[in-house]
RODO-2510 file (C-alpha; in nm, 4 decimals, decimal comma):
residues 292
     n   res          X          Y          Z
     1     m    11,9384    10,0842    11,5518
     2     k    11,6418    10,2406    11,3697
     3     n    11,5689     9,9145    11,1853
     4     e    11,5872     9,7220    11,5126
     5     v    11,3329     9,9578    11,6710
     6     n    11,1024     9,9315    11,3678
     7     n    11,1247     9,5515    11,3701
     8     r    11,0470     9,5422    11,7410
     9     e    10,7472     9,7734    11,6963
    10     n    10,6169     9,5667    11,4043
    11     k    10,6404     9,2452    11,6047
    12     v    10,4401     9,4049    11,8850
    13     a    10,1817     9,5405    11,6377
    14     r    10,1528     9,1960    11,4791
    15     a    10,0995     9,0258    11,8141
    16     k     9,8344     9,2806    11,9201
    17     m     9,6436     9,2148    11,5978
    18     f     9,5991     8,8484    11,6872
    19     f     9,3553     8,9116    11,9732
    20     p     9,0898     8,6429    12,0430
    21     v     8,7723     8,6764    11,8356
    22     q     8,4667     8,4530    11,8088
    23     k     8,1224     8,4214    11,6559
    24     v     7,8490     8,3860    11,9184
    25     s     7,4709     8,3497    11,9172
    26     g     7,2962     8,6828    11,8730
    27     g     7,0206     8,5655    12,1050
    28     s     7,2651     8,5323    12,3937
    29     l     7,3286     8,9069    12,3788
    30     f     6,9572     8,9763    12,4358
    31     a     6,9126     8,7154    12,7089
    32     d     6,8956     8,9702    12,9903
    33     s     6,6614     9,2085    12,8096
    34     k     6,3076     9,2087    12,6774
    35     l     6,4336     9,2750    12,3245
    36     e     6,3677     9,0139    12,0620
    37     s     6,4834     9,0127    11,7019
    38     t     6,3502     8,8202    11,4047
    39     s     6,6130     8,9579    11,1664
    40     s     6,8413     8,6933    11,0146
    41     r     7,1219     8,9473    11,0252
    42     l     7,1090     8,9407    11,4062
    43     h     7,1334     8,5624    11,4245
    44     s     7,4977     8,5801    11,5331
    45     a     7,7551     8,8335    11,6476
    46     v     8,1294     8,8805    11,6203
    47     v     8,2865     8,9471    11,9610
    48     a     8,6518     9,0358    12,0239
    49     k     8,8538     9,0258    12,3448
    50     t     9,0192     9,3623    12,4074
    51     a     9,3677     9,4183    12,5477
    52     e     9,2026     9,4951    12,8821
    53     g     9,0243     9,1594    12,8790
    54     h     8,6762     9,2949    12,7979
    55     d     8,4358     9,1512    12,5391
    56     k     8,3738     9,3986    12,2561
    57     l     8,0830     9,3637    12,0145
    58     i     8,2174     9,4132    11,6633
    59     n     7,9255     9,3296    11,4374
    60     f     7,6026     9,1342    11,3999
    61     c     7,5924     8,8787    11,1207
    62     s     7,3820     8,6039    10,9664
    63     a     7,4119     8,2327    11,0348
    64     s     7,5953     8,1844    10,7017
    65     y     7,8708     8,4325    10,7885
    66     s     8,2033     8,2536    10,8301
    67     l     8,4399     8,4350    11,0644
    68     v     8,8015     8,4184    10,9494
    69     p     9,0466     8,5473    11,2141
    70     i     9,3213     8,7687    11,0758
    71     k     9,5798     8,5309    11,2239
    72     d     9,4471     8,2555    10,9966
    73     i     9,5219     8,4769    10,6974
    74     v     9,8564     8,6294    10,7924
    75     t    10,0191     8,3073    10,9171
    76     p     9,9830     8,0989    10,5955
    77     f    10,0556     8,4068    10,3829
    78     e    10,3884     8,4730    10,5550
    79     k    10,4667     8,1011    10,5571
    80     v    10,4695     8,0989    10,1764
    81     l    10,6711     8,4207    10,1476
    82     k    10,9411     8,2795    10,3742
    83     a    10,9402     7,9387    10,2025
    84     e    10,9860     8,1077     9,8646
    85     g    11,2687     8,3270     9,9946
    86     v    11,0789     8,6532     9,9442
    87     k    11,2425     8,9211    10,1602
    88     y    11,0151     9,1931    10,2930
    89     t    10,9491     9,4545    10,5580
    90     a    10,5994     9,4358    10,7045
    91     t    10,3782     9,6881    10,8807
    92     y    10,0682     9,5842    11,0758
    93     r     9,7747     9,8103    11,1643
    94     h     9,4259     9,7478    11,2950
    95     w     9,1439     9,9902    11,3710
    96     d     8,9082     9,9456    11,6647
    97     y     8,9468     9,5663    11,6684
    98     s     8,7556     9,5429    11,3412
    99     r     8,9628     9,6427    11,0338
   100     f     9,3077     9,5253    10,9367
   101     y     9,5746     9,6780    10,7142
   102     i     9,8947     9,4778    10,6534
   103     d    10,1590     9,5830    10,4009
   104     y    10,4637     9,3880    10,2863
   105     v    10,7269     9,5969    10,1072
   106     l    10,9553     9,3692     9,9079
   107     e    11,3283     9,4247     9,8747
   108     s    11,3304     9,5176     9,5066
   109     n    11,3832     9,8511     9,3322
   110     v    11,2318     9,9599     9,0018
   111     k    11,3299    10,2938     8,8490
   112     i    11,0429    10,5161     8,7343
   113     q    11,2417    10,8284     8,6490
   114     k    11,5725    10,9920     8,7393
   115     n    11,6565    10,9388     9,1094
   116     d    11,3067    10,7989     9,1688
   117     s    11,2352    10,4302     9,2351
   118     v    10,9514    10,2175     9,3679
   119     q    10,9390     9,8852     9,5491
   120     q    10,6806     9,6129     9,5133
   121     r    10,4222     9,5977     9,7880
   122     i    10,1683     9,3288     9,8696
   123     s     9,8776     9,4447    10,0850
   124     i     9,6231     9,2483    10,2841
   125     r     9,2909     9,4065    10,3804
   126     h     9,0381     9,2367    10,6044
   127     s     8,7575     9,3253    10,8457
   128     y     8,5289     9,1775    11,1075
   129     d     8,2636     9,4495    11,0758
   130     g     8,1797     9,3979    10,7082
   131     c     8,3243     9,7313    10,5939
   132     m     8,5955     9,5677    10,3837
   133     k     8,6062     9,2448    10,1907
   134     f     8,9172     9,0352    10,2331
   135     s     9,1693     9,1225     9,9636
   136     i     9,5316     9,0678     9,8679
   137     t     9,6617     9,3377     9,6350
   138     h     9,9937     9,3718     9,4555
   139     g    10,0970     9,7368     9,4346
   140     v    10,4066     9,9505     9,4851
   141     y    10,5737    10,1609     9,7512
   142     r    10,7548    10,4779     9,6509
   143     q    11,0866    10,5333     9,8225
   144     i    11,1151    10,9119     9,8043
   145     c    10,9525    11,0642    10,1129
   146     s    10,8468    10,7079    10,2059
   147     n    10,5268    10,7669    10,0097
   148     g    10,3246    10,4456     9,9890
   149     m    10,0883    10,4069     9,6959
   150     m     9,8785    10,1479     9,5249
   151     g     9,9380    10,0075     9,1768
   152     w     9,5698     9,9411     9,1069
   153     a     9,6252     9,6569     8,8594
   154     t     9,3064     9,4511     8,8676
   155     e     9,4983     9,1418     8,7579
   156     a     9,6948     9,1630     9,0825
   157     q     9,3995     9,1767     9,3176
   158     t     9,2151     8,8910     9,4860
   159     v     8,8881     8,9751     9,6601
   160     q     8,6747     8,7240     9,8441
   161     k     8,3753     8,7417    10,0761
   162     h     8,3884     8,5839    10,4199
   163     t     8,3153     8,2218    10,3345
   164     s     8,4258     7,8849    10,4601
   165     g     8,6386     7,8599    10,1452
   166     l     8,8934     8,0999    10,2897
   167     t     9,1104     7,8270    10,4383
   168     a     9,4851     7,8188    10,5095
   169     e     9,5300     7,6107    10,1939
   170     a     9,3388     7,8690     9,9886
   171     i     9,5518     8,1528    10,1299
   172     e     9,8699     7,9612    10,0489
   173     m     9,7528     7,9017     9,6902
   174     m     9,6681     8,2715     9,6444
   175     t    10,0070     8,3707     9,7828
   176     m    10,1925     8,1233     9,5610
   177     d    10,0113     8,2608     9,2578
   178     i    10,1144     8,6159     9,3493
   179     v    10,4770     8,5178     9,4158
   180     k    10,5095     8,3260     9,0883
   181     n    10,3777     8,6247     8,8913
   182     l    10,5557     8,9083     9,0754
   183     d    10,7721     9,0169     8,7824
   184     e    10,4970     8,9916     8,5211
   185     t    10,2408     9,1706     8,7373
   186     l    10,4902     9,4460     8,8190
   187     k    10,5087     9,5380     8,4498
   188     t    10,1330     9,5978     8,4522
   189     v    10,1389     9,7828     8,7829
   190     i    10,4088    10,0364     8,6900
   191     k    10,2998    10,0990     8,3305
   192     p    10,0593    10,3845     8,4274
   193     f    10,3355    10,5401     8,6388
   194     e    10,5764    10,5341     8,3449
   195     v    10,3135    10,7091     8,1311
   196     l    10,2824    10,9876     8,3893
   197     a    10,6605    11,0149     8,4373
   198     d    10,7101    11,0706     8,0618
   199     r    10,4561    11,3542     8,0576
   200     a    10,6227    11,6874     8,1452
   201     v    10,3789    11,9602     8,2535
   202     p    10,5133    12,3191     8,2284
   203     k    10,1887    12,4696     8,3643
   204     w    10,1665    12,2164     8,6427
   205     a     9,9616    12,4333     8,8840
   206     d     9,6827    12,4484     8,6247
   207     r     9,7118    12,0745     8,5704
   208     l     9,6812    12,0107     8,9436
   209     e     9,3632    12,2176     8,9626
   210     e     9,2255    12,0337     8,6615
   211     v     9,2784    11,6958     8,8283
   212     l     9,1386    11,8030     9,1656
   213     n     8,8219    11,9342     8,9987
   214     a     8,7771    11,6276     8,7770
   215     v     8,7988    11,3533     9,0381
   216     n     8,5541    11,3247     9,3274
   217     g     8,6935    11,2973     9,6784
   218     t     9,0310    11,4602     9,6153
   219     p     9,1841    11,6672     9,9001
   220     k     9,1051    12,0018     9,7342
   221     k     9,1358    12,2164    10,0462
   222     f     9,4982    12,1059    10,0807
   223     v     9,6023    12,2343     9,7380
   224     d     9,8789    12,4487     9,8918
   225     d    10,0234    12,1460    10,0701
   226     i    10,0088    11,9440     9,7484
   227     q    10,1935    12,2172     9,5603
   228     a    10,4610    12,2298     9,8303
   229     v    10,5233    11,8553     9,7977
   230     i    10,5433    11,8789     9,4184
   231     m    10,7963    12,1625     9,4280
   232     q    11,0060    11,9937     9,6965
   233     e    11,0207    11,6648     9,5072
   234     a    11,1103    11,8336     9,1785
   235     k    11,3941    12,0106     9,3609
   236     t    11,5107    11,6951     9,5408
   237     l    11,5032    11,4787     9,2281
   238     k    11,6376    11,7594     9,0049
   239     v    11,3723    11,6976     8,7409
   240     p    11,0998    11,9083     8,5761
   241     v    10,7452    11,8675     8,7088
   242     t    10,5630    11,5792     8,5429
   243     d    10,2217    11,4219     8,5837
   244     w    10,4014    11,1639     8,7991
   245     l    10,5007    11,4271     9,0539
   246     i    10,1524    11,5800     9,0459
   247     f     9,9969    11,2400     9,1100
   248     n    10,2373    11,1835     9,3971
   249     g    10,1587    11,5246     9,5467
   250     i     9,7926    11,4223     9,5685
   251     n     9,8813    11,0688     9,6709
   252     f    10,0995    11,1979     9,9548
   253     q     9,8065    11,3841    10,1113
   254     l     9,5795    11,0808    10,0782
   255     n     9,8381    10,8614    10,2483
   256     h     9,9755    11,0895    10,5173
   257     n     9,7407    11,3812    10,5938
   258     k     9,5876    11,3047    10,9331
   259     d     9,3305    11,5824    10,8846
   260     l     9,1511    11,3729    10,6225
   261     n     8,8674    11,2006    10,8033
   262     n     8,7669    10,9479    10,5379
   263     r     8,8527    10,5806    10,5859
   264     a     9,1781    10,4336    10,4566
   265     e     8,9928    10,2171    10,2043
   266     d     8,8047    10,5230    10,0736
   267     r     9,1295    10,7170    10,0328
   268     e     9,2818    10,4251     9,8441
   269     k     8,9810    10,4264     9,6102
   270     v     9,0223    10,8000     9,5419
   271     d     9,3919    10,7413     9,4808
   272     g     9,3096    10,4807     9,2159
   273     n     9,0531    10,7101     9,0532
   274     v     9,3088    10,9925     9,0344
   275     l     9,5630    10,7646     8,8696
   276     n     9,3172    10,6280     8,6143
   277     w     9,1861    10,9746     8,5267
   278     m     9,5333    11,1230     8,4814
   279     v     9,6517    10,8363     8,2627
   280     n     9,3493    10,8705     8,0349
   281     n     9,3367    11,2524     8,0236
   282     k     9,6346    11,4535     7,9055
   283     p     9,6831    11,8094     8,0358
   284     t     9,4739    12,0796     7,8705
   285     t     9,5816    12,4366     7,8039
   286     k     9,2641    12,5753     7,9577
   287     k     9,3235    12,7426     8,2953
   288     t     9,1045    12,6218     8,5797
   289     k     9,0448    12,7062     8,9421
   290     v     8,9915    12,4623     9,2248
   291     v     8,6258    12,4455     9,3205
   292     a     8,5872    12,3362     9,6813
***
């Protein structure tokens, strides 16, 4: 019953994301005023139709800006996944009619450590307001506590500006390339996680403080919450605390703490920076204190 409810909610979320959107002349928006603009960036505007039927101004843009509706990305992407027999569970989110976050969790399990597995995840990011470039990223989704995370393998990421080259055929080719290389890319994606999982940290509270102080943008004021997650997961998994659990304690806050006001894309960037720093810096014996 729970899966049926989730599927129903996802279908509704998907449909709501495909609202009408168009590029209009910027001059038409100033027709009833005495304002006049000579800026090329105000040549055109992106306007969306809200659920209530109102026109909503999303962004001004130049004449060369090529608007690509999210529907024109998702439809060919999912067409390839289904044609290739890739089974997945999708979640669809959009923010204020302008930014889109779609995640496809694939039905595959990869063990990282005892009682702890991850699934492959392909994520699409897109925006109409210029805050995010279109991207398709191959990462992972951690099953314990339903903690989603990113793999941050640059080989698995496709980023493209809004150009006329972003056609249905181009999306299908990108998707085919990702599908054909799923297994090989996964090895790259999970390698940093395996490094962290093999690194036991007896003085893990000191290690946590070290990481929070070293990486900009980490949720330092939630250190108590991070520690609680680490201890709970160590108890649930029946394993000693490792760098993997410390990373996931931080990652959990970045993914799920609603008190963090920074944008989802900014939190994902911090998450990647934490992972890279931890992989490249082993724990020190020097005791530190979190500096807010």
